[in-house]
Structures are given as structure tokens and as C-alpha cells.
N, C-alpha and C positions, 0 to 999 in steps of 0.2 A: 707212264713208265717211271718217271721221277718219283711220284707219290708211292708207287709200289716198292721202289728201291729204298726210300726212306722208311717205310713201314717195315720192310724186311730187316733193315739195320736195327730199328728200334726193338723188334722182336728178338733179334740176335743178342742185343745188349741185355735185355731182360732175362733171357735164358741163361746167359753167362753169369749175370748177377745172382740168379737163383741157384745155379750150380755152385758158385763160389760160397754162397751162404750155407748151402747144405754141407759142403766140405768143412767149413769152419765149425759148424755145429757138431759134425762127426768127430772132429779133432778135439774140440774144447769140452763137449758134454761130459766125457768120463772124468775130467778133472773137476768139473763143477759139482759132481755128485757128492763130493766130500763136504760141501758147504752145509747142506741140510743135515748130513750125518754128524757134523761137529756140534750141532745144537740138540743132539739126541738125548733123551732121558734114560736110554737103555744102558746096561752095563757093558755091552759088547757092541761092536760095529754092526749096524743094521740099517738097511734101506728098503722102504721108507722108514724113518724113525717113528717109534710108537708114541712119542711125546717130545716136548721141546724143553730144553734147559740150558743154562750157562755153566753148569757144574764142571764141564771138561775144560773150559777156558780157565776157570778158577783153579782147577787141578794143575794146570800147566804152571801158573804163577805161584802155586803153593809148594810144588815139589822141587827139592833142591837140585836133583839131577837134571831136570829139564831146564831150570834157570842157569845152571852151570854150563850146560851144553849151548844154550842160547848166547851166553856171554862169550864163550870160547869162539863160537861162530863169528860173532861181530868183531872180536879182537883179531882173529886170524884173517878174516876177509878184509878188514881195514888195513892191516899191515901188508897183506898181499897186494892190495890195490896200490898202495904207495910205492912198493918195490917194483911191481910189474909195470906201472905207469911210467916211472922214471927210466927203467931199462928199455921198455918198449919204445918210448919216444926217442931216446938217443939212438936206438937201433934203426928206427924208421928214418931218422935224419941221415944216418950214415948210408943206408941203402938207397935213398932217393937222391941225395946230394953228392955223396962220395963216389969215388972211382973204385968200386969194389970188384975185384976179379971174380969171375963166375958168379955174377950177381944173382941170376935165377937159381943156381944151385944153393947158394947161401940162403936166399929167401925161403926156398923149399925146406931147407934144414931147420930154419927158425920156426916154420909152421908145422913141423912134424907132430908136436903134441896135440894138434887138432885132428890129426889123421890116424895116429897109432891108437889101437883099442885101449880103453882105460885099464883093462885088466893087465895088459902087457906092461903099461907104465907103472901100475901098482906093484907088480912083482919085481920089476927092476928097481924101483925106489925102495921097496922093503929090503931087498938084498943089500943095497948100498947103506941104508940107514941102520941095519942090524950091525954092520961093521963099524959104523961111526957112532953108534949108540944115540941116534937121534929119534928113534921110535918113541912115541908117547910124549913128545915135547912140542910146545907151541912153536919154537923156531923151526923145528923139522917140518911141521905142517905148513908153516908160512913159505918155506923154501919150495916144498913140493907143489903147493898151489900156485906159487909164482911161475913155475915152469908151465903149468897148465893155462894160466891166465895171460902170460906174456904174448902169445900169438895174436890175441884179440886186440891188444893195444897196438901192436905192429901194423895190423891190417887197417884199423881205423885211422891211425896217425898217418900212415903211408897214403891212404886215399885222399886225405886233406892236403898233404904236402904235394902230391902230384898235380892237384888242381890249383895250386897257388901260383900267382904271378911273381916270380922272383925278382922282377924289375923293381918292385917296391923296396925290397931290402937293399938292392944295389943302389937305388936312389939315396937311401939313408946313409949307405957307406960313402957315397960320393960327396955327401954333405958333411962328412967328418966324423960320423958315428963309428965307434970301434965295432969289430965283429960281434962281441958279446952284447954290446948295447943295442946294436941293430936287431939282433935276435930277440932280445928281451922286450924291446919297445915296438917292433914291427912284426917279426915272424910269429912270435908266441901268441899275440892276440889274434892273429889270423887263423892259426891252427888250433886254438884253444877248444872250439867245439868238438873237433875230432879227438883230441886228447881226452876230453871229458867223457865222450861216448865210449872210448876204449877203457877208461877207468871204471865206468859203470858196468861194462861187460866183465871186466876183471873181478869186480866185487861179486857179481852174480855167479860167475864161474866158481869162485872160491866158496861162497856161501852155500851153494847147492851141491857141491861135489860130495860124492859118497864112496865110490869104489876105492880110490887111493886112501881116503880117510879110514876106511874099514881095516886096511892093512897096517897103517902106521899110527893111528890115534892113541892106541893103548887105553889106559884108564884115566890119564891125566889131561888129555887133549881131545876128549870126546866132543864132537860137533853136533849140531842139531840134526842133520840128516842121519848120522850114526845113531843118535838116541831114538830117532823115529824108527829106524830099522829095528832096533832092539825092542821098541814098544810094539811093533807089529808082530815080532816073533814070540814075545813072552807075555804081553798084557792084552793085546787086541781090544783095548777100550777106545772110545772116541777121542781121547786126548790127542792121538795122532791126527785125527781129522781136524781138530781145532787148530793144531799147529800148521797143518797143510793149508787151511783156510787163510791163516795169517800170512803164510808165505805167498799164497796166490795173490792176495791183495798187495803185498809189498812188491812182488815181481811185476805186477801190472803197473804200479806207480813208477817203478824204476824204468820200465821200458817206455812208458809215456814220456819220461824225462829224456830218454835216448832219442825218441822221435822228435822232440822239441829241439834238442841240440843238433841233430842232423838237419832239421829244417832250417835252422839258423845258419849252419855251415853252407848249405846249398843256396840260401838266399843272400849270403854276404856278397856285396858288390866287389868287383875287382877294381882296385884303384891304380 
């Protein structure tokens, strides 16, 4: 009976692993199709490609509109990351450590950008920006993306803060450290992996965002997703596939970094 039970569990694990693998293939395969298409020698998007070439990668680096869009995306995502990380970390500290009335309601309010449909947010932001004349500006894009990225920092920082042993900071305070010095030397190093993970998510959220950017980017603050959307609508050549491939590689590397940071946060011993 024991051998049969072990054999049954082994078969169950193999079946579960096979099912998980099939689900992963089903989810990832459509995205991976663009990789061979990016090396196509054809003038239009086609799969399978009739031949292979690097011409569409060269086209990306040679076209001014693509390079401008790429530069805008990195600038906007970088500024958004700094702003969202600072605000999100302070908010998480207040929610976890402070005596906030109606804490659950306030937390839900801060997380609404993750719940509200993007098109609703885009319409609301456009209406406000049209009045303030912020459409088509880099600062306007940064502020809008900060609203969208802010919840991801709050969630990641709060998760680390809730698992922290506050007796460590109290010990530093009892030894004469000021509140600011105790936070800087004790608390911040302990929660740094969570903050870094939130910052990475903030960068990806801003860099990949399309719907809000379509409404407010104008012609001066066009981002890479907006330029890709225009490329699909008007050109339909494999340059879009080349950019998509580069973004897939970049996103994979970024999420690998997030996994490492979360692993370090989970493995950090409590002192």
C-alpha cells in the first residue's frame, strides 16, 4: 500500500507539472512568435518569415521617431520610478507603522489605480490635463504614470514592512540613535529589497503603459508603446516585431532581478 501511495503521488506530481508546462506554453507562445518575425526579410509582418535579416533592428536605430520614442520612454519611466518609489515607500511606512483611521479604506483608495480600468483612468486624466495644459508634455506623462505605478510600490514595501521585526529598530533607538538615524541605518537596509522590487515594477508599469499615453502623449511625449501602436496601424513592417523582441528580453531580465530581490528579502534573517 505504501509503494502504491508513493507511486500515485509521483504520477500526480508529474501530471501537475505537465499541465503547468502546457499552460505556460499556451500563455507564452503567442508572445514568442514575434521573435522569428523580427528577423524576417519580408516587407510586412509574416509568419513563418520567408527569410532572415537584421534590417528591421537597423531600421529601429536609424529612424529618428523610433529613437525619440525610446528615449522618451526611458526618461519618463526613470522619473516615474523615482517619484513613485519615494511616495510609495513613505505611504507604506505610514500605513504599516502609523495610526491611520480607516486604514483598510485608505489602503483600498491608494490601490484603486490597479483596479479601475485603464480607459477610465485615461479619460479622467485627459479631462484634467486638457484644463491644466499638461497634454503632450513629459511632466504630464510622469505624473500620470506615477499614479499608475504608485500602488505597486505600496504593495511591495508594505509586504516587507509587515514582516520586519521592529524590535531591531527599537534596540537602535534604545542605544541612543535618533529616529532618522535608526531608520537610515537599520530599517532601510532591511526593507531595501522590497523597495527595489517596487521600483522595478514601477519602471515596467510606466515603460509598458499604452492606454493613458495614447490620450495624453500628444506629439512631443510619444513613448515606445505609442510608437509601436502607430507602426502597427500605418506601417505593418517587422520593425514593431524587432522592438517587441527587445522589450521581451528587457522585461525578462527585469523580472529576473525582481525574483532575486524577493528571494533575498525572504531569506534575510531576523536579528
